[in-house]
C-alpha positions as CSV (number, residue, x, y, z in Angstrom):
1,V,-51.0,-65.4,-4.8
2,L,-51.9,-68.7,-3.2
3,V,-48.2,-69.5,-2.6
4,A,-47.6,-66.1,-1.0
5,E,-50.6,-66.6,1.3
6,M,-49.3,-70.1,2.3
7,K,-45.9,-68.6,3.1
8,H,-47.6,-65.9,5.2
9,L,-49.6,-68.4,7.2
10,T,-46.5,-70.6,7.7
11,L,-44.5,-67.6,9.1
12,L,-47.5,-66.7,11.3
13,A,-47.7,-70.2,12.7
14,L,-44.0,-70.3,13.4
15,A,-44.2,-66.9,15.2
16,L,-47.1,-68.2,17.3
17,T,-45.2,-71.4,18.1
18,L,-42.2,-69.3,19.2
19,I,-44.3,-67.1,21.4
20,A,-46.0,-70.1,23.0
21,T,-42.6,-71.7,23.6
22,I,-41.3,-68.6,25.3
23,C,-44.4,-68.3,27.5
24,L,-44.4,-71.9,28.4
25,G,-40.7,-71.9,29.2
26,A,-41.0,-69.0,31.7
27,K,-37.8,-68.4,33.5
28,S,-37.2,-68.5,37.3
29,P,-37.0,-65.1,39.0
30,Y,-33.2,-65.6,39.3
31,Q,-32.8,-66.3,35.6
32,A,-35.0,-63.4,34.7
33,V,-32.8,-61.0,36.7
34,L,-29.7,-62.6,35.3
35,T,-31.1,-62.0,31.8
36,H,-31.7,-58.4,32.6
37,S,-28.2,-58.0,33.8
38,R,-26.9,-59.6,30.6
39,I,-28.9,-57.1,28.5
40,R,-27.5,-54.2,30.5
41,G,-24.0,-55.5,30.2
42,R,-24.2,-56.3,26.5
43,P,-22.6,-53.0,25.3
44,H,-19.4,-54.0,27.2
45,G,-19.0,-57.3,25.3
46,P,-20.3,-60.8,25.2
47,N,-21.3,-62.5,28.5
48,V,-20.9,-59.4,30.6
49,C,-23.4,-58.9,33.4
50,A,-24.2,-55.5,35.1
51,M,-24.0,-55.7,38.9
52,H,-25.2,-53.3,41.6
53,N,-22.6,-52.7,44.2
54,I,-23.7,-51.0,47.5
55,Q,-21.2,-48.3,48.1
56,G,-18.8,-48.9,51.0
57,T,-19.6,-52.7,51.1
58,D,-18.7,-55.8,49.1
59,K,-22.4,-56.6,48.6
60,K,-23.3,-57.1,44.9
61,Y,-26.6,-58.0,43.2
62,F,-27.6,-58.7,39.7
63,T,-29.7,-55.7,38.4
64,N,-33.4,-55.8,37.9
65,C,-35.3,-53.1,36.0
66,K,-36.4,-51.1,39.1
67,Q,-33.0,-51.1,40.7
68,W,-31.4,-50.1,37.5
69,Y,-33.2,-46.8,37.4
70,Q,-33.3,-46.1,41.2
71,R,-29.7,-47.0,41.8
72,K,-30.4,-47.8,45.4
73,I,-30.5,-51.0,47.5
74,C,-31.9,-50.9,51.0
75,G,-32.0,-47.1,50.7
76,K,-28.2,-46.9,50.1
77,P,-26.6,-45.6,46.8
78,A,-25.4,-48.4,44.5
79,V,-22.9,-48.1,41.7
80,I,-22.9,-50.2,38.5
81,S,-20.0,-52.5,37.8
82,Y,-19.6,-54.9,34.9
83,E,-18.3,-58.5,35.5
84,C,-18.2,-61.8,33.7
85,C,-21.5,-63.6,33.9
86,P,-21.4,-67.0,35.7
87,G,-19.4,-69.6,33.8
88,Y,-17.3,-67.1,31.6
89,E,-14.0,-65.4,31.8
90,K,-12.0,-62.7,30.1
91,M,-9.4,-63.2,27.3
92,P,-6.4,-60.9,26.9
93,G,-7.0,-58.4,24.2
94,E,-10.6,-59.3,23.6
95,K,-13.8,-57.4,24.6
96,G,-16.1,-58.8,27.2
97,C,-15.9,-62.3,28.5
98,P,-15.8,-64.5,25.4
99,A,-14.4,-67.7,26.9
100,A,-16.3,-70.3,28.9
101,L,-14.6,-71.4,32.1
102,P,-13.0,-74.8,31.7
103,L,-14.9,-77.6,33.6
104,V,-12.9,-79.0,36.5
105,D,-14.0,-81.0,39.5
106,I,-15.7,-79.5,42.5
107,Y,-12.5,-79.1,44.5
108,N,-10.9,-77.0,41.9
109,T,-14.1,-75.1,41.1
110,L,-14.2,-73.9,44.7
111,G,-10.9,-72.1,44.0
112,V,-12.1,-70.7,40.7
113,A,-15.4,-69.4,42.3
114,G,-13.6,-67.5,45.0
115,A,-14.3,-69.9,47.9
116,S,-10.7,-70.7,48.6
117,T,-11.3,-70.9,52.4
118,T,-13.9,-73.6,51.9
119,Q,-11.4,-75.3,49.6
120,M,-8.8,-75.2,52.4
121,Y,-11.2,-76.6,55.0
122,T,-12.1,-79.5,52.7
123,D,-8.4,-80.4,52.7
124,R,-8.3,-80.1,56.5
125,A,-11.4,-82.3,56.9
126,N,-10.1,-84.9,54.5
127,L,-13.0,-84.2,52.2
128,K,-10.9,-83.6,49.0
129,E,-11.3,-87.2,47.8
130,E,-15.1,-87.0,48.0
131,I,-15.3,-83.9,45.9
132,D,-12.7,-84.5,43.2
133,G,-13.7,-88.0,42.4
134,P,-16.7,-89.6,40.7
135,G,-20.3,-88.7,41.6
136,S,-22.6,-85.7,41.4
137,V,-22.7,-83.2,44.3
138,T,-24.2,-79.7,44.9
139,F,-21.9,-77.7,47.2
140,F,-23.4,-74.6,48.9
141,A,-19.9,-73.2,49.6
142,P,-19.4,-70.3,52.1
143,S,-17.5,-67.4,50.8
144,N,-14.1,-66.4,52.3
145,T,-15.9,-63.5,54.0
146,A,-18.5,-65.9,55.5
147,W,-15.9,-67.9,57.2
148,S,-14.1,-64.8,58.6
149,A,-17.5,-63.5,60.0
150,L,-17.8,-66.6,62.3
151,P,-17.1,-65.9,66.0
152,H,-13.6,-67.2,66.9
153,E,-14.9,-69.7,69.5
154,I,-17.3,-71.3,66.9
155,L,-14.6,-71.5,64.2
156,D,-12.1,-72.9,66.7
157,A,-14.6,-75.6,67.8
158,L,-15.1,-76.6,64.1
159,V,-11.5,-77.0,63.2
160,S,-10.6,-79.0,66.4
161,N,-12.0,-82.3,67.7
162,V,-10.0,-84.4,65.1
163,N,-11.8,-82.4,62.3
164,I,-15.1,-84.3,62.8
165,E,-17.1,-81.2,63.5
166,L,-15.7,-79.4,60.5
167,L,-16.5,-82.5,58.3
168,N,-20.0,-82.5,59.6
169,A,-20.4,-78.8,58.9
170,L,-19.1,-79.1,55.4
171,H,-21.3,-82.2,54.7
172,Y,-24.4,-80.1,55.8
173,H,-23.5,-77.7,52.9
174,M,-23.7,-80.6,50.4
175,V,-26.5,-82.4,48.5
176,D,-25.6,-85.6,46.7
177,R,-27.0,-84.6,43.3
178,R,-26.6,-81.7,40.9
179,L,-29.0,-78.8,41.6
180,T,-28.9,-75.8,39.3
181,S,-30.7,-72.5,40.2
182,E,-33.7,-73.7,38.1
183,D,-34.0,-76.7,40.5
184,L,-34.0,-74.5,43.6
185,K,-37.7,-73.9,43.8
186,H,-39.3,-71.6,46.4
187,G,-40.1,-73.5,49.6
188,S,-38.3,-76.7,48.5
189,S,-36.1,-78.8,50.8
190,F,-33.2,-81.2,50.0
191,T,-31.6,-83.8,52.1
192,S,-28.0,-82.9,53.0
193,M,-25.1,-85.3,53.3
194,Y,-25.0,-84.7,57.1
195,Q,-27.3,-87.2,58.9
196,D,-30.1,-86.6,56.4
197,F,-30.8,-83.1,57.8
198,D,-32.6,-80.9,55.2
199,V,-31.4,-77.7,53.7
200,H,-34.3,-75.2,53.0
201,I,-34.5,-73.2,49.8
202,H,-36.3,-70.0,49.1
203,H,-36.4,-68.5,45.7
204,Y,-37.9,-65.0,45.9
205,P,-39.7,-63.0,43.2
206,N,-36.8,-60.4,43.1
207,G,-34.4,-63.1,42.0
208,I,-32.7,-63.7,45.3
209,V,-32.2,-67.3,46.2
210,T,-31.4,-68.4,49.8
211,V,-30.4,-71.7,51.5
212,N,-31.2,-71.6,55.2
213,C,-31.5,-67.8,54.8
214,A,-27.9,-67.6,53.4
215,R,-27.9,-65.7,50.0
216,L,-26.4,-67.4,47.0
217,I,-23.9,-64.8,45.7
218,K,-22.3,-66.8,43.0
219,T,-24.7,-69.2,41.4
220,D,-24.4,-72.1,38.9
221,Q,-20.6,-72.6,39.0
222,H,-20.6,-75.9,37.0
223,A,-18.1,-78.7,37.7
224,T,-17.4,-82.1,36.1
225,N,-18.9,-83.8,39.1
226,G,-21.5,-81.4,40.3
227,I,-22.1,-77.7,40.8
228,V,-21.1,-75.0,43.3
229,H,-23.2,-72.2,44.6
230,V,-21.2,-69.7,46.8
231,V,-23.3,-68.4,49.8
232,D,-22.7,-65.4,52.0
233,R,-22.7,-67.3,55.4
234,V,-22.0,-70.6,57.0
235,I,-25.2,-72.5,57.5
236,T,-26.1,-74.8,60.4
237,A,-28.4,-77.8,60.7
238,I,-32.0,-77.2,61.8
239,S,-33.8,-79.7,64.0
240,N,-36.4,-77.7,66.0
241,N,-39.6,-76.0,64.9
242,V,-40.4,-72.3,65.6
243,H,-42.3,-73.0,68.8
244,S,-39.5,-75.1,70.2
245,F,-37.1,-72.2,69.6
246,I,-39.4,-69.9,71.5
247,D,-39.8,-72.4,74.3
248,T,-36.1,-72.5,75.0
249,D,-35.3,-68.8,74.9
250,D,-35.9,-66.9,78.2
251,D,-35.9,-63.6,76.3
252,L,-39.2,-64.7,74.7
253,E,-40.9,-65.7,78.0
254,T,-43.8,-63.2,77.8
255,L,-44.4,-64.1,74.1
256,R,-44.5,-67.8,75.1
257,T,-47.1,-67.1,77.8
258,A,-49.2,-65.0,75.3
259,L,-49.1,-67.7,72.6
260,A,-50.3,-70.3,75.1
261,A,-53.1,-68.0,76.4
262,A,-54.3,-67.5,72.8
263,G,-54.2,-71.2,71.9
264,M,-51.6,-70.7,69.1
265,T,-48.9,-73.1,70.3
266,T,-50.1,-75.9,68.1
267,M,-50.0,-73.7,65.0
268,L,-46.3,-72.9,65.4
269,E,-45.5,-76.5,66.0
270,S,-47.2,-77.6,62.8
271,E,-45.7,-77.7,59.3
272,G,-45.6,-74.4,57.5
273,Q,-43.5,-71.5,56.2
274,Y,-44.0,-68.8,58.9
275,T,-42.2,-65.6,59.6
276,L,-42.5,-64.5,63.2
277,F,-41.5,-61.1,64.3
278,A,-41.0,-62.1,67.9
279,P,-41.4,-59.3,70.5
280,T,-38.9,-59.7,73.4
281,N,-39.8,-59.3,77.0
282,E,-38.5,-55.8,76.8
283,A,-41.0,-55.0,74.0
284,F,-43.9,-56.1,76.2
285,E,-42.6,-54.0,79.1
286,K,-42.8,-50.8,77.0
287,I,-46.6,-51.1,76.7
288,P,-48.6,-49.3,79.4
289,P,-49.8,-51.9,82.0
290,D,-53.5,-51.1,81.6
291,T,-53.3,-51.6,77.8
292,L,-51.2,-54.8,78.1
293,N,-53.5,-56.3,80.7
294,R,-56.6,-55.5,78.7
295,I,-55.2,-57.2,75.6
296,L,-53.8,-60.2,77.5
297,G,-57.3,-60.6,79.1
298,D,-59.2,-60.4,75.8
299,P,-58.7,-63.6,73.7
300,V,-59.9,-62.0,70.5
301,A,-57.6,-58.9,70.8
302,L,-54.7,-61.1,71.9
303,R,-55.1,-63.4,68.9
304,D,-55.2,-60.5,66.6
305,L,-52.1,-59.0,68.2
306,L,-50.1,-62.2,67.9
307,N,-51.3,-62.9,64.3
308,Y,-50.2,-59.4,63.4
309,H,-46.6,-60.5,64.1
310,I,-46.7,-63.5,61.8
311,L,-46.4,-63.5,58.0
312,K,-48.0,-66.2,55.9
313,H,-44.7,-67.0,54.2
314,M,-41.1,-67.3,55.1
315,Q,-39.1,-64.1,54.6
316,C,-35.3,-64.2,55.2
317,A,-33.6,-60.9,55.9
318,E,-31.2,-61.3,52.9
319,S,-34.2,-61.4,50.5
320,I,-35.1,-57.8,51.3
321,V,-33.7,-55.1,49.1
322,T,-36.5,-52.5,49.3
323,G,-39.7,-51.9,51.3
324,M,-42.6,-54.3,50.5
325,P,-46.1,-54.7,52.0
326,M,-46.5,-58.2,53.3
327,E,-49.8,-59.8,54.5
328,T,-50.0,-61.0,58.1
329,M,-52.0,-63.9,59.6
330,Q,-54.2,-61.2,61.1
331,G,-55.2,-60.0,57.6
332,T,-53.6,-56.6,57.4
333,V,-50.1,-55.8,56.1
334,L,-46.7,-54.9,57.5
335,E,-44.2,-52.9,55.5
336,V,-41.0,-55.0,55.6
337,G,-38.0,-53.2,54.4
338,C,-34.3,-52.4,55.0
339,D,-32.0,-49.5,55.7
340,G,-28.5,-50.4,54.9
341,D,-27.6,-53.5,56.9
342,H,-30.7,-53.2,59.1
343,M,-34.0,-54.9,58.4
344,T,-37.0,-52.5,59.2
345,L,-40.6,-53.0,60.1
346,N,-43.1,-50.3,59.2
347,G,-40.1,-48.0,58.5
348,K,-38.6,-48.5,62.0
349,A,-35.3,-50.2,62.8
350,I,-36.8,-52.3,65.6
351,I,-35.4,-55.7,64.5
352,T,-32.6,-56.7,66.8
353,K,-31.8,-60.2,65.6
354,T,-32.6,-61.9,62.3
355,D,-32.9,-65.3,60.6
356,Q,-33.3,-67.6,63.6
357,L,-34.4,-70.6,61.7
358,G,-36.8,-73.4,62.6
359,T,-37.9,-76.3,60.5
360,N,-41.2,-74.5,59.8
361,G,-40.2,-70.9,59.6
362,V,-37.9,-68.1,60.6
363,I,-37.9,-65.8,63.6
364,H,-36.8,-62.1,63.7
365,Y,-36.5,-60.6,67.2
366,I,-38.1,-57.1,67.7
367,N,-37.9,-54.7,70.6
368,E,-41.2,-53.0,70.1
369,L,-44.7,-54.6,70.3
370,L,-46.9,-54.2,67.2
371,I,-50.5,-53.5,68.2
372,P,-52.9,-53.8,65.2
373,D,-55.9,-51.5,65.0
374,S,-58.2,-54.4,65.6
375,A,-56.9,-54.8,69.2
376,K,-57.2,-51.1,70.1
377,T,-59.8,-48.9,71.7
378,L,-61.0,-45.7,70.1
379,L,-58.7,-43.6,72.2
380,E,-55.7,-45.8,71.2
381,L,-56.7,-45.5,67.6
382,M,-56.4,-41.7,67.8
383,E,-52.9,-41.8,69.4
384,G,-50.0,-41.0,67.1
385,S,-52.2,-40.1,64.2
386,T,-53.4,-36.9,62.4
387,V,-56.3,-36.4,64.9
388,T,-54.4,-35.5,68.1
389,K,-56.4,-32.2,68.5
390,A,-59.7,-34.1,68.2
391,Q,-58.4,-36.6,70.8
392,Q,-57.7,-33.8,73.2
393,M,-61.1,-32.2,72.6
394,F,-62.9,-35.5,73.3
395,V,-60.8,-36.0,76.5
396,D,-61.6,-32.4,77.6
397,T,-65.3,-33.0,77.2
398,G,-65.1,-36.0,79.5
399,L,-65.6,-38.6,76.8
400,G,-62.2,-40.3,77.5
401,P,-63.7,-43.2,79.5
402,L,-66.3,-43.9,76.8
403,L,-63.6,-43.9,74.1
404,S,-61.6,-46.4,76.2
405,G,-64.6,-48.7,76.7
406,S,-66.2,-51.6,74.9
407,E,-69.3,-49.9,73.5
408,A,-69.9,-50.3,69.8
409,L,-69.4,-46.8,68.3
410,T,-68.1,-45.0,65.2
411,L,-66.0,-41.9,65.8
412,L,-65.9,-39.1,63.2
413,A,-62.5,-37.7,63.9
414,P,-61.6,-34.3,62.3
415,Q,-58.0,-33.9,61.1
416,D,-55.8,-31.5,63.1
417,D,-55.9,-28.9,60.3
418,A,-59.7,-28.9,60.5
419,F,-59.6,-26.9,63.8
420,K,-59.2,-23.2,63.0
421,G,-58.2,-20.9,65.9
422,S,-58.9,-21.6,69.5
423,M,-61.8,-23.8,70.5
424,T,-63.8,-22.9,73.7
425,M,-64.9,-25.8,75.8
426,D,-68.5,-24.8,76.6
427,G,-71.8,-26.6,76.5
428,E,-72.2,-26.2,72.8
429,M,-68.8,-27.6,72.1
430,K,-69.5,-30.7,74.3
431,K,-72.8,-31.2,72.4
432,L,-70.9,-30.9,69.1
433,M,-68.3,-33.5,70.1
434,N,-71.1,-35.9,71.1
435,N,-72.5,-35.5,67.6
436,H,-69.2,-36.8,66.2
437,L,-70.0,-40.2,67.8
438,L,-72.4,-42.5,66.0
439,K,-74.4,-45.1,68.0
440,T,-73.1,-48.2,66.1
441,Q,-69.8,-49.5,64.7
442,L,-69.6,-48.8,60.9
443,S,-67.1,-48.8,58.1
444,S,-67.2,-46.3,55.3
445,K,-67.8,-49.2,52.9
446,S,-71.2,-49.8,54.5
447,L,-72.4,-46.2,53.9
448,Y,-74.8,-45.2,51.1
449,H,-76.3,-42.0,49.7
450,G,-79.2,-40.7,51.7
451,Q,-78.5,-42.8,54.7
452,E,-79.2,-41.3,58.1
453,L,-76.8,-41.9,61.1
454,D,-77.9,-41.5,64.7
455,T,-75.4,-39.6,67.0
456,L,-74.9,-39.8,70.7
457,G,-76.0,-36.1,70.8
458,G,-79.4,-37.1,69.4
459,L,-79.1,-35.8,65.9
460,K,-79.4,-37.6,62.5
461,L,-76.5,-37.0,60.1
462,R,-77.0,-37.5,56.4
463,V,-74.6,-39.4,54.1
464,F,-73.8,-38.0,50.6
465,V,-72.0,-40.1,48.0
466,Y,-70.2,-38.3,45.2
467,R,-68.0,-39.6,42.4
468,N,-64.9,-38.3,44.2
469,N,-65.9,-38.4,47.8
470,L,-68.0,-39.8,50.6
471,C,-69.3,-37.2,53.0
472,I,-71.3,-37.1,56.2
473,E,-72.9,-33.6,56.2
474,N,-70.1,-31.2,55.4
475,A,-67.3,-33.5,56.5
476,C,-65.8,-35.9,54.0
477,I,-63.7,-39.1,54.6
478,A,-60.0,-38.1,54.5
479,A,-58.2,-41.4,55.3
480,H,-58.6,-45.2,55.5
481,D,-61.0,-46.5,58.2
482,K,-59.4,-47.6,61.4
483,M,-61.4,-50.6,62.7
484,G,-60.8,-51.1,66.5
485,R,-61.7,-53.9,68.8
486,F,-65.2,-52.6,69.5
487,A,-65.4,-49.3,67.6
488,S,-64.2,-47.7,64.4
489,M,-62.7,-44.3,63.6
490,L,-63.5,-42.5,60.3
491,T,-61.1,-39.6,59.8
492,V,-62.8,-36.6,58.2
493,D,-61.5,-33.3,56.7
494,K,-63.7,-30.9,58.6
495,V,-65.4,-30.4,62.0
496,L,-69.1,-31.3,61.6
497,T,-71.6,-28.5,61.4
498,P,-74.9,-30.3,61.8
499,P,-77.9,-28.4,60.4
500,T,-80.1,-26.5,62.9
501,G,-82.7,-25.2,60.6
502,T,-83.9,-24.7,57.0
503,I,-82.1,-22.7,54.3
504,M,-84.3,-19.7,55.2
505,D,-83.3,-20.1,58.9
506,V,-79.6,-20.2,57.9
507,L,-79.9,-17.0,55.8
508,K,-81.9,-15.1,58.4
509,A,-79.4,-15.9,61.1
510,D,-76.5,-14.4,59.2
511,D,-76.3,-10.6,58.8
512,R,-74.4,-11.0,55.5
513,F,-77.6,-12.2,53.8
514,S,-80.1,-9.5,54.9
515,L,-80.5,-8.2,51.3
516,L,-80.9,-11.7,50.0
517,T,-83.5,-12.5,52.7
518,G,-85.6,-9.5,51.7
519,A,-85.2,-10.3,48.0
520,L,-86.5,-13.9,48.6
521,Q,-89.5,-12.5,50.4
522,T,-90.2,-10.0,47.6
523,A,-89.9,-12.8,45.0
524,G,-92.3,-15.0,46.9
525,M,-89.7,-17.7,47.4
526,T,-89.8,-18.1,51.2
527,E,-91.8,-21.3,51.0
528,L,-89.3,-22.7,48.5
529,M,-86.5,-22.0,51.0
530,N,-88.4,-23.9,53.8
531,Q,-89.6,-26.9,51.8
532,Q,-88.2,-30.4,52.3
533,K,-86.7,-30.7,48.8
534,L,-82.9,-30.5,48.9
535,L,-81.4,-27.5,47.3
536,T,-77.9,-26.1,46.9
537,V,-77.9,-22.3,47.2
538,F,-75.1,-20.1,46.1
539,A,-76.1,-17.2,48.3
540,P,-75.1,-13.6,47.2
541,T,-74.0,-11.6,50.3
542,N,-74.8,-8.0,50.8
543,D,-71.5,-7.2,49.2
544,A,-72.6,-9.1,46.1
545,F,-75.8,-7.0,45.7
546,N,-73.9,-3.8,46.4
547,T,-71.7,-4.3,43.3
548,I,-74.9,-3.5,41.3
549,P,-75.3,0.2,40.6
550,R,-77.8,1.6,43.1
551,P,-80.5,2.6,40.6
552,E,-80.5,-0.8,39.0
553,L,-80.4,-2.5,42.4
554,N,-83.4,-0.6,43.6
555,R,-85.4,-1.5,40.5
556,L,-84.3,-5.1,40.8
557,L,-85.3,-5.4,44.5
558,Q,-88.8,-4.1,43.6
559,N,-89.2,-6.5,40.6
560,S,-90.5,-9.8,41.9
561,Q,-90.3,-11.6,38.6
562,G,-86.8,-10.3,37.8
563,L,-85.6,-11.3,41.3
564,S,-87.1,-14.8,41.0
565,R,-85.3,-15.4,37.7
566,L,-82.0,-14.1,39.1
567,L,-82.2,-16.1,42.4
568,R,-83.4,-19.3,40.8
569,F,-80.2,-19.3,38.7
570,H,-78.3,-19.3,42.0
571,M,-80.0,-22.5,43.2
572,G,-79.2,-26.0,42.2
573,D,-81.4,-29.0,42.4
574,G,-80.0,-31.5,44.9
575,M,-77.3,-31.4,47.6
576,L,-73.7,-30.6,46.8
577,V,-71.3,-29.9,49.6
578,S,-67.8,-28.6,48.7
579,G,-66.2,-32.0,49.1
580,G,-68.3,-33.2,46.2
581,V,-66.8,-30.6,43.8
582,T,-64.1,-31.8,41.4
583,S,-62.0,-29.9,38.9
584,H,-65.1,-29.9,36.7
585,T,-68.6,-30.4,38.2
586,R,-71.8,-29.3,36.6
587,M,-75.2,-28.6,38.3
588,Q,-78.6,-27.8,36.9
589,P,-80.0,-24.6,38.3
590,L,-83.7,-24.1,38.9
591,L,-83.8,-21.7,36.0
592,G,-81.2,-21.3,33.3
593,E,-78.8,-23.5,31.4
594,R,-76.1,-24.8,33.9
595,L,-73.7,-23.9,36.7
596,E,-70.1,-24.9,36.1
597,M,-68.1,-25.6,39.3
598,G,-64.5,-26.3,40.0
599,M,-62.0,-26.5,42.8
600,R,-58.7,-24.6,42.7
601,N,-56.4,-24.1,45.7
602,Y,-59.1,-25.5,48.1
603,T,-61.6,-22.9,46.9
604,V,-64.8,-23.7,45.1
605,Y,-65.7,-21.7,42.0
606,V,-69.1,-21.4,40.4
607,N,-69.2,-19.9,36.9
608,R,-65.8,-18.5,37.8
609,V,-67.1,-16.8,41.0
610,P,-65.2,-17.9,44.1
611,V,-67.2,-19.2,47.1
612,V,-66.1,-17.2,50.1
613,E,-67.7,-19.6,52.7
614,A,-68.9,-23.1,51.9
615,D,-71.1,-25.6,53.5
616,L,-73.5,-23.7,55.7
617,M,-75.6,-26.8,56.4
618,A,-79.4,-26.7,56.5
619,T,-82.0,-29.4,57.0
620,N,-83.2,-29.0,53.4
621,G,-79.9,-28.2,51.7
622,V,-76.7,-26.3,51.8
623,V,-75.7,-22.7,51.4
624,H,-72.5,-21.5,49.8
625,A,-71.8,-17.7,50.2
626,V,-70.5,-15.7,47.2
627,N,-69.5,-12.1,47.0
628,A,-70.6,-11.6,43.4
629,I,-73.8,-12.1,41.4
630,I,-73.4,-15.3,39.3
631,K,-73.9,-14.8,35.6
632,P,-74.3,-17.4,32.9
633,L,-71.2,-18.5,31.1
634,R,-70.9,-17.6,27.4
635,E,-72.9,-20.3,25.6
636,S,-72.3,-21.6,22.1
637,I,-74.1,-19.3,19.6
638,S,-77.5,-20.5,18.6
639,P,-78.6,-20.9,15.0
640,H,-80.8,-17.9,15.2
641,Q,-78.1,-15.7,16.7
642,Y,-75.5,-16.9,14.2
643,I,-77.9,-16.1,11.3
644,M,-78.8,-12.7,12.7
645,T,-75.1,-11.9,13.3
646,S,-74.3,-12.9,9.8
647,L,-77.1,-10.8,8.3
648,T,-76.3,-7.7,10.3
649,S,-72.6,-8.0,9.5
650,R,-73.1,-8.0,5.7
651,R,-74.3,-5.2,3.4
652,M,-77.8,-6.4,2.5
653,S,-79.5,-6.3,-0.9
654,P,-83.2,-5.7,-1.1
655,H,-83.7,-8.7,-3.3
656,H,-85.4,-11.6,-1.6
657,H,-83.3,-14.3,-3.4
658,M,-80.1,-12.8,-2.1
659,M,-81.4,-12.8,1.5
660,T,-82.5,-16.5,1.1
661,S,-79.1,-17.5,-0.4
662,L,-77.3,-15.7,2.4
663,A,-79.4,-17.3,5.1
664,S,-78.8,-20.7,3.6
665,R,-75.1,-20.2,3.5
666,S,-75.2,-19.0,7.1
667,I,-77.0,-22.2,8.2
668,K,-74.5,-24.3,6.3
669,E,-71.6,-22.5,7.9
670,Y,-73.1,-22.8,11.4
671,R,-73.6,-26.6,10.9
672,R,-70.1,-26.9,9.6
673,V,-68.7,-25.3,12.8
674,H,-71.1,-26.6,15.4
675,C,-72.6,-29.8,14.0
676,P,-69.7,-31.7,12.2
677,G,-71.0,-34.8,10.4
678,D,-74.5,-33.3,9.9
679,N,-74.8,-33.3,6.0
680,E,-78.6,-32.8,5.9
681,T,-79.5,-30.1,3.3
682,P,-80.8,-27.1,5.3
683,R,-84.3,-25.9,4.6
684,Q,-84.9,-22.3,3.9
């Protein structure tokens, strides 16, 4: 036994050591994706990798788990192909790629890796002796397609001038030591063999590796005297920072002026890894002059606007294969994605030029200015959102100048579908719209249950916090807050109906509740309906009372005690608006066991009775109209009921011991069904 235990402990220790080794030796993102591609390609033989090929292009990517199931890259369909993994080749008559590629020098590896044009240009530049002799070199070799994509005038300039320009260009693609994909860390730089200019590496979480924003498409092609990584474009030396780039481009003149006014020039001259979505002069010209002048004249808004165009990290276009939220210097996020060959921003193809590299970042040109919420007025926050009807209502009431100003406010903006039918612009409507404006700037995160909020219309609105919702009177928060320059907007699901009286006042003002009003008076409950304690009333309409047979209704309406019992079962302690009801909500009535509520198809049900009109707000509660009398739901049978049912359902013997035995068995059976785990011996 001792020997067996020792063996068990030894195996456990070995297993833990193996797990620790795997965890400590975590792979780079590229290696992780390569491993996934190997696993997917394994059924096709050894050393086979699964590749995603975008239909209609020659772009290929190793598969990751997400792409494997979605079969899309940049929104375009991708097909799976199976190829030899890096460093392996096929053998005639054998499955998969069983043979390792023979190691040759870099010059010959260029040909094997499919970079034959680069190989040809090394001959022309008299570079062959450097790369087929002794030493250790990393060559970021442009693919054949990369060379053919160069404009003719640039390519002609490279191959002329006694080949010195071509030699310099090739030397910039080379580092004088061996660098595998594991050595290509995110944000690292390596000195090239051209005048000590650096090449800049980025190794992204999705497994894509870039050098100067050129994607490595064939990685880790080992040679006897170094290593080759095939890249998808010809790279050029970088000597200027991001701001120097902006400073020399006339198409970015307005941006240059704005950066200077905001005092952000120094930041873009300093070391870092920035991504700047640079709005062109055209982008600024698209903004209404009043809006643009307001922002340019407000240092806080201007700084927020410019920081909203800058990411905290460097993001090359080739690293994007799907939409991703990315944090900006302003603190909020941009959705950076792609659609085919086009890079997108917040789902829009507004990027006109990509991957303009500086020593401290990358610039992507955009033809549309991005204005963050924090630089907008209330009226601007409402534009292009789901509250356009509310926006028009506020403008029609003459509140447009206030919403465009600098006063600290909070706007409660009903969604478009909250407006039912036509809205008449009269004095009452103007007063109502004023009551949708709070006197201070708030966020929903600062609200708490029982809080009172002062409106411009002079009312106090109550805040109700539920498990599933946050409501202000009858209107509940329906979207994320929009925090503007001076004011904030909270989108709500309903038009506010502020209370104008007590529950009794609400019932008396509505002809549907005339029978209920009389019944409350008969039952002596008028004072209860006017007290300050908050109540939720499920108010039976006249139609509900008329479902009772007339003789019974007449007797009920004359019976104060019976009415009191019935009506108290229709009242819950506390305040519950419809927005606080979930699929299963329970409320304690003033009399009786419980009220079970639920929400189905936007209708509230209470004990299976639908609410025909919800949220009639009162100063001391809320009224929900129902067209049926609410009855208790069927409860679990009580011990007494269960015993009596059992007794009456059996043929009884007059003998006392038989009755006692039967009662004991009934209690045992009740406990077995309703009280599992209760093994106490029942007393007679």
